[in-house]
Structures are given as structure tokens and as C-alpha cells.
FILO-297963 format. One record per residue (C-alpha): residue number from 1; residue in one letter; x, y, z. Coordinates in nm, 3 decimals, decimal comma. Example, Ala and Ser with C-alpha at 12.3 -4.5 7.8 and 13.67 -1.06 7.14 Angstrom:
2
i 1 | aa A | X 1,230 | Y -0,450 | Z 0,780
i 2 | aa S | X 1,367 | Y -0,106 | Z 0,714
END
This chain:
103
i 1 | aa M | X -4,085 | Y -0,222 | Z -4,391
i 2 | aa L | X -3,832 | Y 0,008 | Z -4,231
i 3 | aa N | X -3,938 | Y 0,258 | Z -3,971
i 4 | aa Q | X -3,656 | Y 0,490 | Z -4,070
i 5 | aa R | X -3,389 | Y 0,512 | Z -4,335
i 6 | aa I | X -3,031 | Y 0,509 | Z -4,206
i 7 | aa D | X -2,754 | Y 0,697 | Z -4,382
i 8 | aa I | X -2,469 | Y 0,457 | Z -4,458
i 9 | aa L | X -2,228 | Y 0,698 | Z -4,288
i 10 | aa E | X -2,406 | Y 0,628 | Z -3,959
i 11 | aa A | X -2,332 | Y 0,255 | Z -3,980
i 12 | aa S | X -2,014 | Y 0,096 | Z -3,851
i 13 | aa A | X -1,750 | Y -0,051 | Z -4,080
i 14 | aa P | X -1,654 | Y -0,304 | Z -4,204
i 15 | aa F | X -1,888 | Y -0,345 | Z -4,499
i 16 | aa L | X -1,925 | Y -0,596 | Z -4,777
i 17 | aa L | X -1,978 | Y -0,447 | Z -5,123
i 18 | aa S | X -2,145 | Y -0,722 | Z -5,322
i 19 | aa L | X -2,156 | Y -0,706 | Z -5,702
i 20 | aa P | X -2,321 | Y -0,938 | Z -5,952
i 21 | aa N | X -2,130 | Y -1,255 | Z -6,048
i 22 | aa N | X -2,007 | Y -1,314 | Z -5,688
i 23 | aa V | X -1,756 | Y -1,028 | Z -5,701
i 24 | aa W | X -1,713 | Y -0,850 | Z -5,367
i 25 | aa H | X -1,500 | Y -0,588 | Z -5,192
i 26 | aa L | X -1,421 | Y -0,549 | Z -4,823
i 27 | aa I | X -1,482 | Y -0,185 | Z -4,725
i 28 | aa I | X -1,302 | Y -0,063 | Z -4,415
i 29 | aa K | X -1,421 | Y 0,301 | Z -4,436
i 30 | aa I | X -1,668 | Y 0,511 | Z -4,636
i 31 | aa E | X -1,629 | Y 0,886 | Z -4,694
i 32 | aa K | X -1,880 | Y 1,122 | Z -4,853
i 33 | aa L | X -1,698 | Y 1,353 | Z -5,094
i 34 | aa E | X -2,000 | Y 1,520 | Z -5,257
i 35 | aa A | X -2,378 | Y 1,483 | Z -5,259
i 36 | aa E | X -2,365 | Y 1,170 | Z -5,478
i 37 | aa H | X -1,998 | Y 1,075 | Z -5,453
i 38 | aa Y | X -1,871 | Y 0,835 | Z -5,189
i 39 | aa L | X -1,518 | Y 0,701 | Z -5,157
i 40 | aa C | X -1,484 | Y 0,347 | Z -5,022
i 41 | aa H | X -1,153 | Y 0,249 | Z -4,865
i 42 | aa C | X -1,108 | Y -0,122 | Z -4,931
i 43 | aa V | X -0,858 | Y -0,395 | Z -4,854
i 44 | aa K | X -0,768 | Y -0,715 | Z -5,036
i 45 | aa N | X -0,518 | Y -0,993 | Z -4,992
i 46 | aa Q | X -0,321 | Y -1,085 | Z -5,302
i 47 | aa D | X -0,028 | Y -1,325 | Z -5,288
i 48 | aa N | X -0,034 | Y -1,308 | Z -4,905
i 49 | aa E | X 0,008 | Y -0,929 | Z -4,915
i 50 | aa F | X -0,261 | Y -0,691 | Z -4,790
i 51 | aa T | X -0,332 | Y -0,402 | Z -5,024
i 52 | aa E | X -0,550 | Y -0,102 | Z -4,955
i 53 | aa Y | X -0,728 | Y 0,067 | Z -5,245
i 54 | aa T | X -1,026 | Y 0,296 | Z -5,305
i 55 | aa K | X -1,347 | Y 0,252 | Z -5,500
i 56 | aa D | X -1,582 | Y 0,533 | Z -5,602
i 57 | aa I | X -1,958 | Y 0,516 | Z -5,565
i 58 | aa L | X -2,134 | Y 0,780 | Z -5,769
i 59 | aa E | X -2,480 | Y 0,752 | Z -5,615
i 60 | aa V | X -2,639 | Y 0,762 | Z -5,272
i 61 | aa P | X -2,667 | Y 0,415 | Z -5,114
i 62 | aa F | X -3,039 | Y 0,350 | Z -5,047
i 63 | aa H | X -3,119 | Y 0,183 | Z -4,714
i 64 | aa V | X -3,351 | Y -0,111 | Z -4,792
i 65 | aa A | X -3,328 | Y -0,335 | Z -4,485
i 66 | aa E | X -3,146 | Y -0,364 | Z -4,156
i 67 | aa N | X -2,774 | Y -0,335 | Z -4,237
i 68 | aa I | X -2,832 | Y -0,339 | Z -4,615
i 69 | aa W | X -2,806 | Y -0,056 | Z -4,871
i 70 | aa E | X -2,869 | Y -0,092 | Z -5,243
i 71 | aa L | X -2,701 | Y 0,072 | Z -5,538
i 72 | aa S | X -2,798 | Y 0,042 | Z -5,902
i 73 | aa Y | X -2,752 | Y -0,272 | Z -6,113
i 74 | aa G | X -2,794 | Y -0,527 | Z -5,832
i 75 | aa V | X -2,511 | Y -0,391 | Z -5,617
i 76 | aa E | X -2,548 | Y -0,402 | Z -5,238
i 77 | aa I | X -2,350 | Y -0,280 | Z -4,942
i 78 | aa M | X -2,410 | Y -0,460 | Z -4,615
i 79 | aa T | X -2,264 | Y -0,456 | Z -4,267
i 80 | aa L | X -2,006 | Y -0,734 | Z -4,265
i 81 | aa M | X -2,052 | Y -0,819 | Z -3,899
i 82 | aa D | X -2,408 | Y -0,945 | Z -3,954
i 83 | aa D | X -2,447 | Y -1,307 | Z -3,837
i 84 | aa S | X -2,561 | Y -1,412 | Z -4,185
i 85 | aa L | X -2,208 | Y -1,338 | Z -4,314
i 86 | aa N | X -2,013 | Y -1,544 | Z -4,057
i 87 | aa D | X -1,878 | Y -1,779 | Z -4,325
i 88 | aa H | X -1,824 | Y -1,524 | Z -4,602
i 89 | aa P | X -1,460 | Y -1,496 | Z -4,723
i 90 | aa A | X -1,475 | Y -1,121 | Z -4,655
i 91 | aa R | X -1,518 | Y -1,194 | Z -4,282
i 92 | aa I | X -1,200 | Y -1,405 | Z -4,285
i 93 | aa L | X -1,018 | Y -1,132 | Z -4,479
i 94 | aa W | X -1,135 | Y -0,874 | Z -4,221
i 95 | aa Q | X -1,012 | Y -1,089 | Z -3,930
i 96 | aa N | X -0,675 | Y -1,158 | Z -4,098
i 97 | aa W | X -0,627 | Y -0,793 | Z -4,192
i 98 | aa N | X -0,705 | Y -0,683 | Z -3,836
i 99 | aa A | X -0,457 | Y -0,937 | Z -3,694
i 100 | aa H | X -0,191 | Y -0,822 | Z -3,944
i 101 | aa K | X -0,257 | Y -0,456 | Z -3,867
i 102 | aa H | X -0,206 | Y -0,511 | Z -3,493
i 103 | aa C | X 0,120 | Y -0,708 | Z -3,523
END
């Protein structure tokens, strides 16, 4: 059990937004627009080109465990830099995007 709930805005990016059916998004920044409206700034690599895009979340992420927040319908947001995600493709995307950004 958690001793305290942590607002997702207090956590450090990057994040992994995990959806059912193994769909995921790499979140590089989260903004709160309204009480139950968050804007996620995401990045993907398509055809060796990095693309930034946004994704809306229309609910408050609920802190359920260390570095993990739940949304409805089996959707989770977690801190990407957790050791359990070392081999996740999002971690490789994050590293490649950072290297590309600093070139």
C-alpha cells in the first residue's frame, strides 16, 4: 500500500503510456490543461524519422504504485526509467530520440 499518492506532474519524464493489446506511446512531457484534461507530448519513430505529437487524457491519472498511474480501461502510465523497463522498445526509442535531439 502506498503511504502517499503522487501527482503525475511531480514525476519526471519520460513516461510509457501502455494501452491494451501491446500498444504504447512514449511521453516526453505531460501538461495539465484543466482539472481532468492532460496533454501528453509524445514522440515516435516512423520510417527513421522522429515525429512529435500530442495525446489527450481526459481523466486524472490515479497513482497506484511506485512510478505507476492508472487510467480507465486497463491503461497505465509508468516512469520509463524504471529498471523493469530496461528492454522495452520505448526505452530504445527514448535513447535514440535523445541522441538525435543532441546532434
